[in-house]
KEKEKE-344184 format. One line per field, with one value per residue (C-alpha): residue number from 0; residue in one letter; chain; x, y, z negated. Coordinates in Angstrom, 1 decimal. Example, Ala and Ser with C-alpha at 12.3 -4.5 7.8 and 13.67 -1.06 7.14 Angstrom:
! KEKEKE-344184
n	[0, 1]
res	[a, s]
chain	[A, A]
x	[12.3, 13.7]
y	[-4.5, -1.1]
z	[-7.8, -7.1]
***
This chain:
! KEKEKE-344184
n	[0, 1, 2, 3, 4, 5, 6, 7, 8, 9, 10, 11, 12, 13, 14, 15, 16, 17, 18, 19, 20, 21, 22, 23, 24, 25, 26, 27, 28, 29, 30, 31, 32, 33, 34, 35, 36, 37, 38, 39, 40, 41, 42, 43, 44, 45, 46, 47, 48, 49, 50, 51, 52, 53, 54, 55, 56, 57, 58, 59, 60, 61, 62, 63, 64, 65, 66, 67, 68, 69, 70, 71, 72, 73, 74, 75, 76, 77, 78, 79, 80, 81]
res	[m, a, r, t, a, g, s, w, f, r, a, a, q, t, a, r, e, g, h, v, s, a, g, g, a, e, k, d, v, d, f, v, d, a, g, e, d, v, n, d, a, i, d, a, a, y, r, t, k, y, g, r, y, a, e, s, y, v, e, p, m, i, g, a, e, a, r, a, t, t, l, r, l, v, p, h, e, r, e, g, d, a]
chain	[A, A, A, A, A, A, A, A, A, A, A, A, A, A, A, A, A, A, A, A, A, A, A, A, A, A, A, A, A, A, A, A, A, A, A, A, A, A, A, A, A, A, A, A, A, A, A, A, A, A, A, A, A, A, A, A, A, A, A, A, A, A, A, A, A, A, A, A, A, A, A, A, A, A, A, A, A, A, A, A, A, A]
x	[-0.1, 1.3, 2.1, -0.5, -3.3, -3.3, -6.1, -4.1, -1.7, -4.9, -6.4, -3.0, -2.7, -6.4, -6.1, -2.6, -2.7, -3.1, -2.4, 0.5, 1.0, 4.4, 6.3, 3.6, 3.7, 0.9, 0.9, -1.0, 1.1, 0.9, 1.8, 4.3, 6.0, 9.6, 11.6, 14.7, 17.1, 15.1, 14.7, 18.4, 19.4, 16.8, 18.2, 21.8, 20.8, 18.9, 22.0, 24.4, 22.1, 20.8, 23.4, 24.9, 21.5, 20.8, 20.0, 16.8, 15.7, 17.2, 16.4, 12.5, 12.9, 14.7, 13.0, 10.9, 7.7, 9.1, 10.5, 7.1, 5.5, 7.6, 6.1, 7.5, 5.5, 5.6, 4.2, 0.8, 0.7, -2.9, -4.0, -3.1, -0.1, 2.9]
y	[0.0, 3.5, 5.7, 8.3, 5.8, 6.1, 8.0, 10.2, 11.3, 12.2, 14.1, 16.1, 16.8, 18.2, 20.2, 21.2, 21.5, 19.2, 18.7, 16.9, 15.4, 14.0, 13.7, 15.8, 18.7, 19.8, 21.8, 23.0, 22.6, 23.4, 20.5, 21.8, 20.2, 19.4, 20.4, 19.0, 20.3, 18.6, 15.4, 15.3, 15.6, 12.7, 10.5, 11.0, 10.3, 7.2, 6.0, 6.8, 4.6, 1.9, 1.6, -1.6, -3.3, -4.8, -2.1, -3.3, -2.1, 1.2, 2.3, 2.4, 4.6, 7.1, 6.8, 9.4, 8.0, 8.5, 11.8, 13.0, 12.2, 13.7, 16.8, 19.4, 20.4, 24.1, 25.5, 26.9, 30.7, 31.7, 35.3, 36.7, 34.4, 36.3]
z	[-0.1, 0.7, -1.9, -0.5, -0.9, -4.6, -6.1, -8.4, -5.5, -3.4, -6.1, -6.9, -3.2, -2.9, -6.3, -6.2, -10.1, -13.0, -16.8, -17.9, -21.5, -22.4, -25.8, -27.5, -25.0, -23.0, -20.0, -17.0, -13.9, -10.2, -7.9, -5.0, -2.2, -3.6, -0.6, 1.0, -1.7, -4.3, -2.4, -1.5, -5.2, -6.3, -3.6, -4.7, -8.4, -7.4, -5.0, -8.1, -10.8, -8.3, -5.6, -7.1, -6.0, -2.7, 0.0, 0.6, -3.1, -2.6, 0.9, 0.3, -2.7, -0.7, 2.8, 4.5, 2.9, -0.5, 0.4, 1.7, -1.6, -4.0, -5.8, -8.0, -11.2, -11.9, -15.0, -14.0, -14.4, -15.6, -15.8, -19.0, -19.8, -20.8]
***
């Protein structure tokens, strides 16, 4: 199944915003396309961490489909925020 088929991803692409809860922190965020510089950095980190495994394991995680679905979470600025 393609990563873009997941309901959470379709909802994120449609709404372009969401709410994140992690480690006791709560934040409203905007979902924006990651951009080539972010994708390049993620790919390099992934190769460094998992490069010792078979190429068949690494390549799908850094391929075009994975890059196309990478989103950056940006704190949502609401009117009245300081």
